[in-house]
C-alpha positions in Angstrom: -44.1 13.3 21.4 -40.4 12.7 20.8 -38.2 13.5 23.8 -35.7 16.4 23.5 -32.0 15.8 24.1 -32.3 17.6 27.4 -35.1 15.2 28.5 -33.1 12.2 27.4 -30.0 13.4 29.3 -31.9 13.9 32.6 -33.8 10.7 32.3 -30.4 9.0 31.9 -28.8 10.6 35.0 -31.9 10.4 37.2 -30.9 7.2 38.9 -27.6 8.6 40.2 -28.7 12.2 40.5 -29.2 12.2 44.3 -25.9 10.3 44.9 -24.1 13.0 42.8 -25.6 15.8 44.8 -24.2 14.3 48.0 -20.8 14.6 46.6 -21.3 18.4 46.3 -23.1 18.9 49.6 -21.4 22.2 50.3 -22.8 23.7 47.1 -26.3 22.4 47.7 -26.3 23.5 51.4 -25.4 27.0 50.3 -28.0 26.9 47.5 -30.7 25.9 49.9 -29.6 28.6 52.4 -29.7 31.2 49.7 -33.2 30.2 48.5 -34.5 30.1 52.0 -33.3 33.7 52.5 -35.2 34.8 49.4 -38.4 32.7 49.7 -40.3 32.9 53.1 -41.6 29.7 54.7 -45.2 28.7 53.9 -45.2 30.5 50.5 -46.9 29.3 47.3 -43.9 28.2 45.3 -43.2 26.8 41.8 -39.8 25.3 40.9 -39.1 24.9 37.2 -36.6 22.0 36.7 -37.2 20.5 40.1 -35.3 17.3 39.5 -35.9 14.9 42.4 -37.5 17.6 44.5 -35.0 18.3 47.3 -34.7 22.1 46.8 -38.5 22.6 46.8 -39.0 20.4 49.9 -36.3 22.3 51.8 -38.3 25.6 51.4 -41.3 24.1 53.4 -43.9 25.8 51.1 -47.6 26.1 52.0 -48.2 24.8 48.5 -45.3 23.6 46.2 -45.4 22.6 42.6 -42.3 21.0 41.0 -42.2 20.9 37.3 -39.6 18.9 35.3 -39.4 17.7 31.7 -37.8 14.4 32.9 -40.5 11.9 33.7 -38.0 9.7 35.6 -37.0 12.7 37.8 -40.7 13.4 38.5 -41.3 9.7 39.3 -38.4 9.7 41.8 -39.6 12.9 43.4 -43.2 11.6 43.9 -41.8 8.4 45.4 -39.6 10.3 47.8 -42.2 12.8 49.0 -45.5 11.0 48.5 -46.5 11.8 52.2 -46.1 15.6 51.7 -49.6 16.4 50.4 -48.8 20.1 50.0 -46.4 19.2 47.2 -47.1 18.3 43.6 -44.4 17.1 41.3 -45.4 16.9 37.6 -44.1 17.0 34.0 -47.2 19.0 33.1 -46.6 22.8 33.1 -48.8 24.6 35.7 -51.4 27.2 34.8 -52.1 29.0 38.1 -50.4 31.9 39.8 -47.5 31.6 42.3 -46.0 33.9 44.9 -42.5 32.7 44.1 -41.1 31.0 41.0 -37.5 29.8 40.9 -35.2 27.8 38.7 -31.7 26.6 39.8 -29.1 25.3 37.4 -31.8 25.2 34.7 -31.4 28.2 32.5 -28.3 26.9 30.7 -30.4 23.9 29.5 -33.3 25.9 28.1 -33.7 25.6 24.3 -35.9 28.7 24.1 -35.2 31.1 26.9 -37.5 33.8 25.6 -40.5 31.4 25.5 -39.7 30.1 29.0 -39.4 33.5 30.6 -42.7 34.5 29.0 -44.4 31.4 30.5 -42.9 32.4 33.9 -44.2 35.9 33.6 -47.7 34.7 32.8 -47.7 32.8 36.2 -46.8 35.9 38.2 -49.0 38.3 40.1 -48.0 41.9 40.8 -46.3 40.9 44.1 -44.7 37.6 42.8 -41.0 37.1 42.5 -38.9 35.1 40.0 -35.6 33.8 41.3 -32.9 32.4 38.9 -29.7 30.8 40.2 -26.9 29.4 38.1 -23.2 28.6 38.1 -21.2 31.7 37.4 -20.1 31.4 33.7 -16.6 32.4 34.8 -16.3 28.8 36.2 -17.2 27.1 33.0 -13.6 26.0 32.0 -13.1 24.5 35.4 -16.5 22.8 35.3 -15.7 21.2 31.9 -12.4 19.9 33.3 -14.1 18.5 36.5 -16.6 16.7 34.3 -13.9 15.2 32.0 -12.0 13.8 35.0 -15.1 12.5 36.6 -15.3 14.9 39.5 -18.9 16.1 38.7 -22.1 14.9 37.2 -22.4 15.1 33.5 -23.9 18.4 32.6 -25.5 17.3 29.3 -26.3 19.8 26.5 -26.1 23.4 27.8 -25.0 26.9 27.1 -23.6 29.3 29.8 -25.1 32.7 29.4 -24.1 36.0 31.0 -26.5 37.6 33.5 -26.4 40.7 31.3 -28.0 38.8 28.5 -30.5 37.0 30.8 -31.5 40.3 32.4 -32.3 41.8 29.0 -34.3 38.7 28.0 -36.2 38.6 31.3 -37.1 42.3 31.2 -38.4 41.9 27.7 -41.3 39.9 29.0 -42.8 42.3 31.5 -40.4 41.7 34.4 -37.9 43.9 36.2 -34.6 42.8 37.8 -34.5 44.1 41.4 -31.5 42.2 42.7 -28.3 40.6 41.3 -25.5 39.0 43.3 -23.1 36.2 43.9 -22.4 33.6 46.6 -19.9 30.9 47.6 -16.5 31.9 46.5 -15.1 28.4 47.1 -17.6 25.6 46.4 -15.1 22.8 47.3 -14.7 21.5 50.8 -11.1 21.8 52.1 -10.7 21.8 55.9 -10.1 25.3 57.3 -9.3 26.8 53.9 -12.9 26.7 52.5 -14.4 28.3 55.6 -11.7 31.0 55.7 -12.1 31.9 52.0 -15.9 32.0 52.1 -16.1 33.9 55.3 -13.4 36.5 54.9 -12.5 36.7 51.2 -15.8 36.4 49.4 -16.7 40.1 50.1 -13.6 41.2 48.1 -14.0 38.7 45.2 -17.8 38.4 45.1 -18.0 38.6 41.3 -16.0 35.4 41.1 -18.2 33.4 43.5 -19.6 30.2 42.2 -23.4 30.9 42.5 -24.8 33.8 40.5 -28.4 34.8 41.0 -31.0 37.4 40.2 -34.4 38.3 41.4 -37.2 39.8 39.2 -40.7 41.1 39.8 -43.7 41.6 37.5 -44.1 45.1 36.0 
């Protein structure tokens, strides 16, 4: 089967992917913290678009399944976490049910969101939750600039979509949005300033925070 342009892109960046994440450690620390608040320890968890596996591992699941289209990303994840027998990283889409399903910085790369959300819904039980996190589309002009000057990893083919549109598409496949919020007003580390902005100003400008996320349940 011929690879899609998304697969080709993430195969290409797989070798430098973990190095790139270290440059944006503030963002990834906050993303891990957010996910750990939404997903209890020792849960049965599926990550769609797992990359090299770090987010899934940080959640300490009882059983974790990481799916990614990129074979090279999956190979790296399996090498890094081969000793963690409770985890399975694969480029084969799962068929069993999960307590929690999440995707982070993935939805903008989906070529058919309706189809993907339907597949997610089919893996959910009545008490399952689907969590989607993404970069707030308000930040897209700045993200494009950062990429052009080499301050961020290449994004590859993508389309930023508003949460309003995503909510409508998710609720069309037997799910219901129960929570929508924002986090991390300032994703760049500047001594004193970053801490002050995120601690004291985020509550007043929350809609402009970098991370936008929603939680859905099966109906």
